Every structure is written in C-alpha cells, then in structure tokens.
A tleap script that builds the chain and sets N, CA, C and O, in Angstrom:
source leaprc.protein.ff14SB
mol = sequence {
  NMET ALA VAL LYS GLN LEU ALA SER ASP GLY
  SER VAL LEU SER SER ALA SER ASP GLN THR
  ALA ARG LEU TRP ASP PRO ALA GLY ASP VAL
  ALA ARG HIE THR LEU GLU PRO ALA GLY LEU
  ALA LEU ALA VAL LEU SER GLY LEU GLU ASP
  GLY LYS HIE LEU ALA ALA THR ILE ALA VAL
  ASP GLY CYS MET ARG LEU TRP ASP LEU ASN
  SER GLY GLN CYS ILE GLN VAL ASN ALA HIE
  ASN ALA GLN LEU VAL ILE THR MET SER ARG
  LEU SER SER ASN LEU LEU CYS LEU THR ALA
  CILE
}
set mol.1.N position { -42.934 6.416 -39.584 }
set mol.1.CA position { -42.495 7.582 -38.838 }
set mol.1.C position { -43.374 8.766 -39.211 }
set mol.1.O position { -43.732 8.953 -40.374 }
set mol.2.N position { -43.714 9.558 -38.208 }
set mol.2.CA position { -44.490 10.783 -38.419 }
set mol.2.C position { -43.705 11.947 -37.839 }
set mol.2.O position { -42.988 11.794 -36.850 }
set mol.3.N position { -43.846 13.114 -38.463 }
set mol.3.CA position { -43.163 14.316 -37.989 }
set mol.3.C position { -44.152 15.461 -38.014 }
set mol.3.O position { -44.833 15.671 -39.018 }
set mol.4.N position { -44.243 16.206 -36.922 }
set mol.4.CA position { -45.114 17.383 -36.820 }
set mol.4.C position { -44.299 18.530 -36.252 }
set mol.4.O position { -43.516 18.341 -35.321 }
set mol.5.N position { -44.481 19.723 -36.814 }
set mol.5.CA position { -43.775 20.902 -36.318 }
set mol.5.C position { -44.716 21.761 -35.500 }
set mol.5.O position { -45.871 21.964 -35.875 }
set mol.6.N position { -44.218 22.268 -34.377 }
set mol.6.CA position { -44.966 23.207 -33.546 }
set mol.6.C position { -44.705 24.599 -34.096 }
set mol.6.O position { -43.571 25.077 -34.073 }
set mol.7.N position { -45.734 25.241 -34.581 }
set mol.7.CA position { -45.576 26.514 -35.270 }
set mol.7.C position { -45.034 27.615 -34.373 }
set mol.7.O position { -44.326 28.502 -34.850 }
set mol.8.N position { -45.349 27.576 -33.095 }
set mol.8.CA position { -45.006 28.698 -32.221 }
set mol.8.C position { -43.519 28.826 -31.934 }
set mol.8.O position { -43.023 29.944 -31.798 }
set mol.9.N position { -42.789 27.716 -31.836 }
set mol.9.CA position { -41.361 27.841 -31.510 }
set mol.9.C position { -40.448 27.049 -32.433 }
set mol.9.O position { -39.230 27.070 -32.253 }
set mol.10.N position { -40.998 26.359 -33.406 }
set mol.10.CA position { -40.177 25.615 -34.349 }
set mol.10.C position { -39.751 24.241 -33.885 }
set mol.10.O position { -39.057 23.542 -34.622 }
set mol.11.N position { -40.143 23.823 -32.679 }
set mol.11.CA position { -39.823 22.477 -32.216 }
set mol.11.C position { -40.481 21.451 -33.134 }
set mol.11.O position { -41.486 21.730 -33.788 }
set mol.12.N position { -39.896 20.271 -33.166 }
set mol.12.CA position { -40.418 19.204 -34.018 }
set mol.12.C position { -40.710 17.989 -33.149 }
set mol.12.O position { -39.893 17.606 -32.312 }
set mol.13.N position { -41.881 17.383 -33.350 }
set mol.13.CA position { -42.244 16.145 -32.672 }
set mol.13.C position { -42.176 15.031 -33.707 }
set mol.13.O position { -42.818 15.104 -34.754 }
set mol.14.N position { -41.394 14.004 -33.405 }
set mol.14.CA position { -41.258 12.883 -34.338 }
set mol.14.C position { -41.581 11.584 -33.620 }
set mol.14.O position { -41.363 11.450 -32.415 }
set mol.15.N position { -42.104 10.628 -34.381 }
set mol.15.CA position { -42.362 9.303 -33.820 }
set mol.15.C position { -41.472 8.299 -34.538 }
set mol.15.O position { -41.031 8.537 -35.663 }
set mol.16.N position { -41.213 7.170 -33.873 }
set mol.16.CA position { -40.325 6.157 -34.433 }
set mol.16.C position { -40.875 4.764 -34.173 }
set mol.16.O position { -41.784 4.578 -33.363 }
set mol.17.N position { -40.310 3.795 -34.870 }
set mol.17.CA position { -40.789 2.419 -34.747 }
set mol.17.C position { -40.474 1.796 -33.397 }
set mol.17.O position { -40.959 0.703 -33.106 }
set mol.18.N position { -39.671 2.462 -32.559 }
set mol.18.CA position { -39.382 1.934 -31.222 }
set mol.18.C position { -40.448 2.329 -30.201 }
set mol.18.O position { -40.232 2.192 -28.996 }
set mol.19.N position { -41.605 2.823 -30.677 }
set mol.19.CA position { -42.743 3.200 -29.840 }
set mol.19.C position { -42.472 4.428 -28.984 }
set mol.19.O position { -43.055 4.573 -27.910 }
set mol.20.N position { -41.596 5.312 -29.444 }
set mol.20.CA position { -41.353 6.571 -28.754 }
set mol.20.C position { -41.678 7.735 -29.686 }
set mol.20.O position { -41.686 7.587 -30.908 }
set mol.21.N position { -41.941 8.870 -29.098 }
set mol.21.CA position { -42.022 10.131 -29.827 }
set mol.21.C position { -41.077 11.076 -29.096 }
set mol.21.O position { -40.975 11.048 -27.869 }
set mol.22.N position { -40.399 11.897 -29.855 }
set mol.22.CA position { -39.449 12.825 -29.246 }
set mol.22.C position { -39.748 14.243 -29.691 }
set mol.22.O position { -40.032 14.500 -30.861 }
set mol.23.N position { -39.678 15.159 -28.731 }
set mol.23.CA position { -39.818 16.583 -29.014 }
set mol.23.C position { -38.412 17.148 -29.124 }
set mol.23.O position { -37.648 17.143 -28.158 }
set mol.24.N position { -38.078 17.639 -30.324 }
set mol.24.CA position { -36.724 18.097 -30.617 }
set mol.24.C position { -36.625 19.607 -30.521 }
set mol.24.O position { -37.510 20.332 -30.975 }
set mol.25.N position { -35.543 20.067 -29.929 }
set mol.25.CA position { -35.231 21.488 -29.844 }
set mol.25.C position { -34.873 21.984 -31.249 }
set mol.25.O position { -34.079 21.337 -31.932 }
set mol.26.N position { -35.431 23.106 -31.698 }
set mol.26.CA position { -35.143 23.580 -33.047 }
set mol.26.C position { -33.710 24.082 -33.230 }
set mol.26.O position { -33.236 24.181 -34.361 }
set mol.27.N position { -33.024 24.395 -32.149 }
set mol.27.CA position { -31.669 24.943 -32.243 }
set mol.27.C position { -30.598 23.858 -32.309 }
set mol.27.O position { -29.430 24.169 -32.542 }
set mol.28.N position { -30.963 22.610 -32.111 }
set mol.28.CA position { -29.955 21.560 -32.105 }
set mol.28.C position { -30.577 20.188 -32.246 }
set mol.28.O position { -31.760 20.050 -32.558 }
set mol.29.N position { -29.768 19.187 -32.013 }
set mol.29.CA position { -30.258 17.819 -32.160 }
set mol.29.C position { -30.455 17.150 -30.806 }
set mol.29.O position { -30.164 15.967 -30.633 }
set mol.30.N position { -30.954 17.927 -29.854 }
set mol.30.CA position { -31.205 17.428 -28.501 }
set mol.30.C position { -32.714 17.274 -28.298 }
set mol.30.O position { -33.483 18.196 -28.570 }
set mol.31.N position { -33.122 16.106 -27.818 }
set mol.31.CA position { -34.543 15.878 -27.528 }
set mol.31.C position { -34.894 16.510 -26.187 }
set mol.31.O position { -34.237 16.242 -25.180 }
set mol.32.N position { -35.927 17.348 -26.172 }
set mol.32.CA position { -36.404 17.945 -24.914 }
set mol.32.C position { -37.132 16.917 -24.070 }
set mol.32.O position { -36.942 16.841 -22.856 }
set mol.33.N position { -37.979 16.115 -24.738 }
set mol.33.CA position { -38.767 15.098 -24.047 }
set mol.33.C position { -38.858 13.857 -24.918 }
set mol.33.O position { -38.870 13.941 -26.146 }
set mol.34.N position { -38.924 12.699 -24.260 }
set mol.34.CA position { -39.217 11.443 -24.940 }
set mol.34.C position { -40.528 10.923 -24.375 }
set mol.34.O position { -40.660 10.726 -23.167 }
set mol.35.N position { -41.494 10.703 -25.252 }
set mol.35.CA position { -42.812 10.230 -24.854 }
set mol.35.C position { -42.898 8.744 -25.168 }
set mol.35.O position { -42.623 8.330 -26.295 }
set mol.36.N position { -43.279 7.933 -24.175 }
set mol.36.CA position { -43.453 6.511 -24.450 }
set mol.36.C position { -44.431 5.873 -23.484 }
set mol.36.O position { -44.468 6.249 -22.312 }
set mol.37.N position { -45.224 4.914 -23.946 }
set mol.37.CA position { -45.289 4.435 -25.323 }
set mol.37.C position { -46.066 5.419 -26.191 }
set mol.37.O position { -47.082 5.967 -25.766 }
set mol.38.N position { -45.587 5.633 -27.390 }
set mol.38.CA position { -46.222 6.631 -28.243 }
set mol.38.C position { -46.743 6.065 -29.553 }
set mol.38.O position { -47.823 6.463 -29.989 }
set mol.39.N position { -46.036 5.167 -30.191 }
set mol.39.CA position { -46.481 4.634 -31.470 }
set mol.39.C position { -46.146 5.564 -32.615 }
set mol.39.O position { -45.354 6.494 -32.464 }
set mol.40.N position { -46.753 5.309 -33.757 }
set mol.40.CA position { -46.430 6.050 -34.968 }
set mol.40.C position { -47.438 7.133 -35.308 }
set mol.40.O position { -47.141 8.006 -36.123 }
set mol.41.N position { -48.617 7.105 -34.710 }
set mol.41.CA position { -49.666 8.070 -35.049 }
set mol.41.C position { -49.541 9.304 -34.162 }
set mol.41.O position { -49.466 9.196 -32.938 }
set mol.42.N position { -49.521 10.482 -34.795 }
set mol.42.CA position { -49.365 11.735 -34.056 }
set mol.42.C position { -50.363 12.776 -34.527 }
set mol.42.O position { -50.709 12.834 -35.706 }
set mol.43.N position { -50.816 13.590 -33.602 }
set mol.43.CA position { -51.534 14.825 -33.909 }
set mol.43.C position { -51.041 15.848 -32.904 }
set mol.43.O position { -50.798 15.511 -31.745 }
set mol.44.N position { -50.891 17.089 -33.331 }
set mol.44.CA position { -50.345 18.137 -32.465 }
set mol.44.C position { -51.274 19.335 -32.473 }
set mol.44.O position { -51.804 19.718 -33.516 }
set mol.45.N position { -51.468 19.923 -31.300 }
set mol.45.CA position { -52.212 21.170 -31.140 }
set mol.45.C position { -51.291 22.098 -30.364 }
set mol.45.O position { -51.025 21.867 -29.185 }
set mol.46.N position { -50.801 23.152 -31.022 }
set mol.46.CA position { -49.800 23.991 -30.374 }
set mol.46.C position { -50.232 25.443 -30.318 }
set mol.46.O position { -51.164 25.865 -31.003 }
set mol.47.N position { -49.523 26.202 -29.475 }
set mol.47.CA position { -49.760 27.622 -29.366 }
set mol.47.C position { -51.116 27.981 -28.798 }
set mol.47.O position { -51.734 28.953 -29.232 }
set mol.48.N position { -51.586 27.210 -27.833 }
set mol.48.CA position { -52.867 27.497 -27.215 }
set mol.48.C position { -52.751 28.755 -26.371 }
set mol.48.O position { -51.654 29.140 -25.968 }
set mol.49.N position { -53.884 29.394 -26.104 }
set mol.49.CA position { -53.852 30.672 -25.378 }
set mol.49.C position { -53.267 30.546 -23.977 }
set mol.49.O position { -52.787 31.532 -23.418 }
set mol.50.N position { -53.299 29.350 -23.404 }
set mol.50.CA position { -52.705 29.169 -22.078 }
set mol.50.C position { -51.226 28.784 -22.168 }
set mol.50.O position { -50.611 28.452 -21.155 }
set mol.51.N position { -50.651 28.828 -23.379 }
set mol.51.CA position { -49.239 28.527 -23.562 }
set mol.51.C position { -48.912 27.056 -23.695 }
set mol.51.O position { -47.740 26.697 -23.808 }
set mol.52.N position { -49.916 26.195 -23.685 }
set mol.52.CA position { -49.680 24.761 -23.766 }
set mol.52.C position { -49.534 24.294 -25.209 }
set mol.52.O position { -50.079 24.881 -26.144 }
set mol.53.N position { -48.777 23.216 -25.345 }
set mol.53.CA position { -48.656 22.478 -26.590 }
set mol.53.C position { -49.067 21.052 -26.258 }
set mol.53.O position { -48.528 20.458 -25.324 }
set mol.54.N position { -50.008 20.496 -27.001 }
set mol.54.CA position { -50.510 19.155 -26.738 }
set mol.54.C position { -50.245 18.242 -27.922 }
set mol.54.O position { -50.171 18.692 -29.065 }
set mol.55.N position { -50.104 16.962 -27.636 }
set mol.55.CA position { -49.976 15.957 -28.694 }
set mol.55.C position { -50.841 14.772 -28.323 }
set mol.55.O position { -51.033 14.468 -27.146 }
set mol.56.N position { -51.361 14.109 -29.341 }
set mol.56.CA position { -52.085 12.853 -29.153 }
set mol.56.C position { -51.319 11.775 -29.900 }
set mol.56.O position { -50.881 11.983 -31.032 }
set mol.57.N position { -51.160 10.616 -29.257 }
set mol.57.CA position { -50.478 9.484 -29.890 }
set mol.57.C position { -51.299 8.227 -29.677 }
set mol.57.O position { -52.128 8.149 -28.770 }
set mol.58.N position { -51.051 7.241 -30.535 }
set mol.58.CA position { -51.662 5.922 -30.356 }
set mol.58.C position { -50.546 4.894 -30.452 }
set mol.58.O position { -49.834 4.833 -31.455 }
set mol.59.N position { -50.395 4.092 -29.414 }
set mol.59.CA position { -49.354 3.071 -29.361 }
set mol.59.C position { -49.919 1.722 -29.810 }
set mol.59.O position { -51.110 1.604 -30.099 }
set mol.60.N position { -49.052 0.709 -29.864 }
set mol.60.CA position { -49.479 -0.612 -30.327 }
set mol.60.C position { -50.517 -1.242 -29.409 }
set mol.60.O position { -51.207 -2.176 -29.818 }
set mol.61.N position { -50.645 -0.754 -28.177 }
set mol.61.CA position { -51.662 -1.289 -27.271 }
set mol.61.C position { -53.061 -0.751 -27.613 }
set mol.61.O position { -54.041 -1.144 -26.980 }
set mol.62.N position { -53.162 0.148 -28.611 }
set mol.62.CA position { -54.446 0.697 -29.024 }
set mol.62.C position { -54.916 1.870 -28.184 }
set mol.62.O position { -55.965 2.449 -28.467 }
set mol.63.N position { -54.158 2.231 -27.156 }
set mol.63.CA position { -54.542 3.350 -26.293 }
set mol.63.C position { -54.125 4.673 -26.907 }
set mol.63.O position { -53.006 4.822 -27.398 }
set mol.64.N position { -55.042 5.634 -26.872 }
set mol.64.CA position { -54.727 6.979 -27.301 }
set mol.64.C position { -54.293 7.754 -26.065 }
set mol.64.O position { -54.978 7.749 -25.042 }
set mol.65.N position { -53.152 8.417 -26.170 }
set mol.65.CA position { -52.624 9.186 -25.045 }
set mol.65.C position { -52.543 10.655 -25.420 }
set mol.65.O position { -52.171 11.012 -26.538 }
set mol.66.N position { -52.899 11.494 -24.466 }
set mol.66.CA position { -52.794 12.941 -24.622 }
set mol.66.C position { -51.602 13.392 -23.798 }
set mol.66.O position { -51.498 13.071 -22.614 }
set mol.67.N position { -50.696 14.144 -24.434 }
set mol.67.CA position { -49.446 14.555 -23.808 }
set mol.67.C position { -49.371 16.069 -23.691 }
set mol.67.O position { -49.785 16.793 -24.596 }
set mol.68.N position { -48.843 16.537 -22.577 }
set mol.68.CA position { -48.501 17.944 -22.391 }
set mol.68.C position { -47.051 18.077 -22.853 }
set mol.68.O position { -46.142 17.596 -22.176 }
set mol.69.N position { -46.825 18.722 -23.996 }
set mol.69.CA position { -45.477 18.816 -24.534 }
set mol.69.C position { -44.599 19.803 -23.773 }
set mol.69.O position { -43.376 19.769 -23.913 }
set mol.70.N position { -45.197 20.678 -22.973 }
set mol.70.CA position { -44.392 21.580 -22.147 }
set mol.70.C position { -43.656 20.800 -21.066 }
set mol.70.O position { -42.502 21.097 -20.756 }
set mol.71.N position { -44.324 19.803 -20.493 }
set mol.71.CA position { -43.721 19.028 -19.406 }
set mol.71.C position { -43.242 17.649 -19.849 }
set mol.71.O position { -42.413 17.037 -19.175 }
set mol.72.N position { -43.755 17.153 -20.978 }
set mol.72.CA position { -43.427 15.802 -21.421 }
set mol.72.C position { -44.244 14.730 -20.722 }
set mol.72.O position { -43.949 13.544 -20.866 }
set mol.73.N position { -45.273 15.124 -19.965 }
set mol.73.CA position { -46.075 14.189 -19.190 }
set mol.73.C position { -47.332 13.752 -19.944 }
set mol.73.O position { -47.947 14.538 -20.665 }
set mol.74.N position { -47.697 12.485 -19.761 }
set mol.74.CA position { -48.965 11.981 -20.267 }
set mol.74.C position { -50.056 12.484 -19.327 }
set mol.74.O position { -49.978 12.271 -18.118 }
set mol.75.N position { -51.073 13.150 -19.876 }
set mol.75.CA position { -52.111 13.712 -19.014 }
set mol.75.C position { -53.441 12.973 -19.133 }
set mol.75.O position { -54.358 13.213 -18.348 }
set mol.76.N position { -53.547 12.073 -20.117 }
set mol.76.CA position { -54.780 11.287 -20.227 }
set mol.76.C position { -54.519 10.066 -21.092 }
set mol.76.O position { -53.777 10.135 -22.072 }
set mol.77.N position { -55.142 8.932 -20.718 }
set mol.77.CA position { -55.062 7.698 -21.498 }
set mol.77.C position { -56.478 7.220 -21.767 }
set mol.77.O position { -57.288 7.102 -20.848 }
set mol.78.N position { -56.773 6.947 -23.029 }
set mol.78.CA position { -58.072 6.412 -23.426 }
set mol.78.C position { -57.850 5.084 -24.121 }
set mol.78.O position { -57.148 5.021 -25.130 }
set mol.79.N position { -58.443 4.017 -23.592 }
set mol.79.CA position { -58.308 2.689 -24.182 }
set mol.79.C position { -59.361 2.513 -25.268 }
set mol.79.O position { -60.519 2.215 -24.976 }
set mol.80.N position { -58.960 2.695 -26.507 }
set mol.80.CA position { -59.914 2.648 -27.615 }
set mol.80.C position { -59.620 1.602 -28.667 }
set mol.80.O position { -60.506 1.342 -29.481 }
set mol.81.N position { -58.494 0.999 -28.721 }
set mol.81.CA position { -58.106 0.107 -29.803 }
set mol.81.C position { -58.073 0.851 -31.137 }
set mol.81.O position { -58.427 0.295 -32.177 }
set mol.82.N position { -57.652 2.091 -31.098 }
set mol.82.CA position { -57.521 2.896 -32.311 }
set mol.82.C position { -56.148 2.661 -32.933 }
set mol.82.O position { -55.246 2.132 -32.283 }
set mol.83.N position { -55.996 3.057 -34.191 }
set mol.83.CA position { -54.720 2.877 -34.865 }
set mol.83.C position { -54.149 4.163 -35.431 }
set mol.83.O position { -52.950 4.235 -35.699 }
set mol.84.N position { -54.978 5.181 -35.620 }
set mol.84.CA position { -54.505 6.391 -36.273 }
set mol.84.C position { -55.236 7.610 -35.729 }
set mol.84.O position { -56.466 7.628 -35.669 }
set mol.85.N position { -54.480 8.626 -35.333 }
set mol.85.CA position { -55.074 9.899 -34.946 }
set mol.85.C position { -55.208 10.724 -36.216 }
set mol.85.O position { -54.223 10.965 -36.914 }
set mol.86.N position { -56.427 11.155 -36.513 }
set mol.86.CA position { -56.658 11.938 -37.719 }
set mol.86.C position { -56.497 13.424 -37.431 }
set mol.86.O position { -55.712 14.100 -38.097 }
set mol.87.N position { -57.230 13.942 -36.450 }
set mol.87.CA position { -57.190 15.369 -36.147 }
set mol.87.C position { -57.300 15.600 -34.641 }
set mol.87.O position { -57.768 14.743 -33.891 }
set mol.88.N position { -56.860 16.767 -34.233 }
set mol.88.CA position { -57.057 17.223 -32.872 }
set mol.88.C position { -57.341 18.718 -32.958 }
set mol.88.O position { -56.581 19.462 -33.578 }
set mol.89.N position { -58.419 19.153 -32.345 }
set mol.89.CA position { -58.756 20.575 -32.359 }
set mol.89.C position { -59.338 20.975 -31.013 }
set mol.89.O position { -59.858 20.145 -30.266 }
set mol.90.N position { -59.240 22.246 -30.726 }
set mol.90.CA position { -59.765 22.769 -29.465 }
set mol.90.C position { -61.129 23.377 -29.728 }
set mol.90.O position { -61.265 24.276 -30.558 }
set mol.91.N position { -62.140 22.888 -29.020 }
set mol.91.CA position { -63.501 23.382 -29.193 }
set mol.91.C position { -63.807 24.540 -28.263 }
set mol.91.O position { -64.556 25.449 -28.619 }
set mol.92.N position { -63.231 24.507 -27.072 }
set mol.92.CA position { -63.416 25.585 -26.101 }
set mol.92.C position { -62.221 25.561 -25.162 }
set mol.92.O position { -61.286 24.786 -25.365 }
set mol.93.N position { -62.243 26.395 -24.149 }
set mol.93.CA position { -61.092 26.484 -23.250 }
set mol.93.C position { -60.814 25.188 -22.501 }
set mol.93.O position { -59.687 24.974 -22.055 }
set mol.94.N position { -61.800 24.325 -22.351 }
set mol.94.CA position { -61.579 23.086 -21.625 }
set mol.94.C position { -62.088 21.844 -22.362 }
set mol.94.O position { -62.317 20.807 -21.738 }
set mol.95.N position { -62.268 21.939 -23.686 }
set mol.95.CA position { -62.800 20.818 -24.450 }
set mol.95.C position { -61.993 20.604 -25.725 }
set mol.95.O position { -61.889 21.497 -26.566 }
set mol.96.N position { -61.417 19.397 -25.857 }
set mol.96.CA position { -60.668 19.014 -27.059 }
set mol.96.C position { -61.483 18.017 -27.858 }
set mol.96.O position { -62.261 17.245 -27.296 }
set mol.97.N position { -61.305 18.034 -29.160 }
set mol.97.CA position { -61.920 17.042 -30.029 }
set mol.97.C position { -60.809 16.248 -30.684 }
set mol.97.O position { -60.001 16.809 -31.424 }
set mol.98.N position { -60.755 14.946 -30.423 }
set mol.98.CA position { -59.789 14.047 -31.033 }
set mol.98.C position { -60.534 13.079 -31.930 }
set mol.98.O position { -61.513 12.467 -31.504 }
set mol.99.N position { -60.086 12.934 -33.162 }
set mol.99.CA position { -60.693 11.993 -34.088 }
set mol.99.C position { -59.675 10.899 -34.365 }
set mol.99.O position { -58.555 11.183 -34.790 }
set mol.100.N position { -60.055 9.661 -34.128 }
set mol.100.CA position { -59.153 8.532 -34.349 }
set mol.100.C position { -59.925 7.397 -34.996 }
set mol.100.O position { -61.139 7.277 -34.836 }
set mol.101.N position { -59.197 6.566 -35.730 }
set mol.101.CA position { -59.829 5.374 -36.313 }
set mol.101.C position { -59.038 4.140 -35.906 }
set mol.101.O position { -59.394 3.025 -36.287 }
savepdb mol mol.pdb
quit
C-alpha cells in the first residue's frame, strides 16, 4: 500500500492490493474518486498553476497511467512493463517527466 498527500487541500491518495487507488476527502472517510486499475505504485504532482492535481500509477499489467485527480479520469496510458513510479515532476507548462523502473 502507498499513501500520498496532496499539499494544496489535504486530500490523500492511497493504493491497495485490490488494484485500486482512492482519493480521500480530508474532512471525512468518503472517497472522491476510485482509480482502477491502479496498482500499488503511486506518484503525485499537485497544486499546479492550472489548478490540476495529477497522479501516476502502475498496475499489474505493467502499464503506467496518468490520472487527472480533479475529475478522476485516466488521461494517458503508457505500456511500459514498469513496476514502480519513482518520481513525477513538471518541466514546463505542457511537459511532465515520469521516472519508472
């Protein structure tokens, strides 16, 4: 299980062995979004200047997925056979750097 906190609003993103990740509301125990398939590997980039919060996950199928945490939608899938997301950073307004192994 992995847990990441979004600094801007206190929400928490957690992953579980059932191949889901959930974005939890900081005020209660209600999940705002359930992301699947997500796997156990997580990286979060939050508080971007455009108001977006992004997450990267890797599921058992080896695909790395990029998620828009504002909507809960998967916005990109990369078939890499990766197992772990190490870092995610924003290089420019339209360029992300994801490091996975």
